[in-house]
C-alpha positions in Angstrom: 142.7 141.8 121.3 145.6 144.4 120.5 144.2 147.9 119.6 144.0 148.4 116.0 145.6 151.9 115.9 149.0 150.6 117.1 151.9 152.6 116.0 154.2 151.5 113.1 157.1 152.1 115.0 157.4 149.7 118.1 158.1 150.9 121.9 161.3 149.9 123.3 159.3 147.5 125.7 157.5 145.9 122.3 161.0 145.4 120.7 162.5 143.8 123.8 159.3 141.3 123.8 160.2 140.6 120.0 163.9 140.3 120.5 163.1 137.8 123.1 160.6 136.0 120.9 163.5 135.6 118.3 166.3 134.8 121.1 164.1 132.1 122.5 163.2 130.7 119.1 166.9 130.6 118.2 168.3 129.3 121.1 165.6 126.2 121.1 166.0 125.4 117.5 170.1 125.4 117.7 169.5 123.1 120.8 167.0 121.1 118.9 169.3 120.9 116.0 172.2 119.7 117.6 171.1 117.0 119.4 169.4 115.6 116.4 172.5 116.1 114.5 174.7 114.5 117.1 172.6 111.6 118.0 170.8 110.6 114.8 172.6 112.7 112.1 169.5 114.5 110.8 169.0 118.2 110.6 165.9 119.5 112.4 164.6 120.4 109.0 165.1 116.8 107.6 163.0 115.8 110.9 160.5 118.3 110.0 160.4 116.8 106.4 159.9 113.2 107.3 157.3 114.1 110.2 155.2 116.0 107.3 155.5 112.8 105.2 154.5 110.2 107.8 151.5 112.6 108.7 150.4 112.7 105.1 147.8 110.6 103.5 149.7 107.5 101.9 153.0 109.1 103.3 153.5 111.7 100.4 152.9 115.0 99.5 153.5 117.1 96.1 157.0 119.2 96.4 154.8 122.4 96.7 152.7 121.3 99.5 155.6 119.9 101.4 157.5 123.1 100.9 154.9 125.0 102.1 154.2 122.6 105.2 157.7 122.9 106.0 158.0 126.9 105.6 160.9 126.6 102.8 161.0 127.9 99.3 160.3 125.1 96.6 164.1 125.2 95.7 165.1 124.9 99.5 162.9 122.1 100.0 164.0 120.2 96.7 167.6 120.5 97.9 167.0 119.0 101.4 164.6 116.3 99.7 167.9 115.7 97.5 169.9 115.0 100.7 167.1 113.0 102.3 166.9 110.8 98.9 170.5 110.1 99.0 170.5 108.9 102.6 167.3 106.5 101.5 165.0 108.3 103.9 162.5 109.7 100.9 162.0 109.0 97.1 160.2 110.9 94.6 157.7 109.7 92.4 155.7 111.0 88.9 152.2 112.0 90.0 150.2 109.6 87.2 147.7 112.3 86.4 149.9 115.1 86.0 153.1 114.5 83.7 155.3 117.4 85.5 154.0 116.6 89.0 156.5 115.1 91.6 155.7 113.4 95.0 158.1 112.8 97.9 157.3 109.7 99.4 158.3 108.7 103.1 160.6 105.3 102.7 160.3 102.4 105.3 164.2 103.6 106.2 162.5 107.3 106.7 160.0 106.2 108.7 162.2 104.1 111.0 164.7 107.1 111.0 161.7 109.3 111.9 160.6 106.8 114.9 164.1 106.7 116.8 164.8 110.7 116.2 161.3 111.3 117.5 162.8 110.3 120.8 165.4 112.5 120.7 163.8 115.4 119.2 160.7 115.1 121.7 162.9 114.7 125.0 164.4 118.0 123.7 161.8 119.7 123.5 160.7 118.6 127.2 164.0 119.3 128.4 164.4 122.7 126.5 160.9 124.4 126.4 157.9 122.3 128.5 160.1 121.7 131.8 160.9 125.3 131.8 157.3 126.6 131.9 154.3 126.1 134.1 151.0 124.8 132.7 149.3 128.0 132.7 152.4 129.4 131.1 152.6 126.8 128.3 148.8 127.1 127.3 149.1 130.7 127.3 152.4 130.8 124.9 150.7 128.1 122.8 147.5 130.3 122.3 149.5 133.1 121.6 151.6 131.5 119.1 148.5 130.2 117.6 147.0 133.7 116.9 150.3 134.7 115.6 150.4 131.9 113.3 147.5 132.4 111.5 146.9 136.1 110.9 
């Protein structure tokens, strides 16, 4: 476990590790985004929205819940859902019990798009991430990232 009395100024080595993490994340997400856009005309953010909706009960989430799930602001997820709605991949519905509440709902076209886009995305995850690491490294990076994500 990290020392609780860590200096508030990172060392050169610590900054180097941080920057490497950022470069690796940026490189992999750029590659995955480019593949999805080129092969499926779908952004990585759009793909993430479709995944979150597909995994949600009844394939629907309140817009605020969706924003939290995809790590976007509410206005950012609204703009993204606007584009996906125009494409017919999602629709919005009012929440019966709450006149102001709105949920995003995955359409059948959205589910079909997700199924085909998943092949592209998952192949990219294997090519740009999984295949470059050994099993022990994958387990270690998974544990480290989980710890960072749940701080």
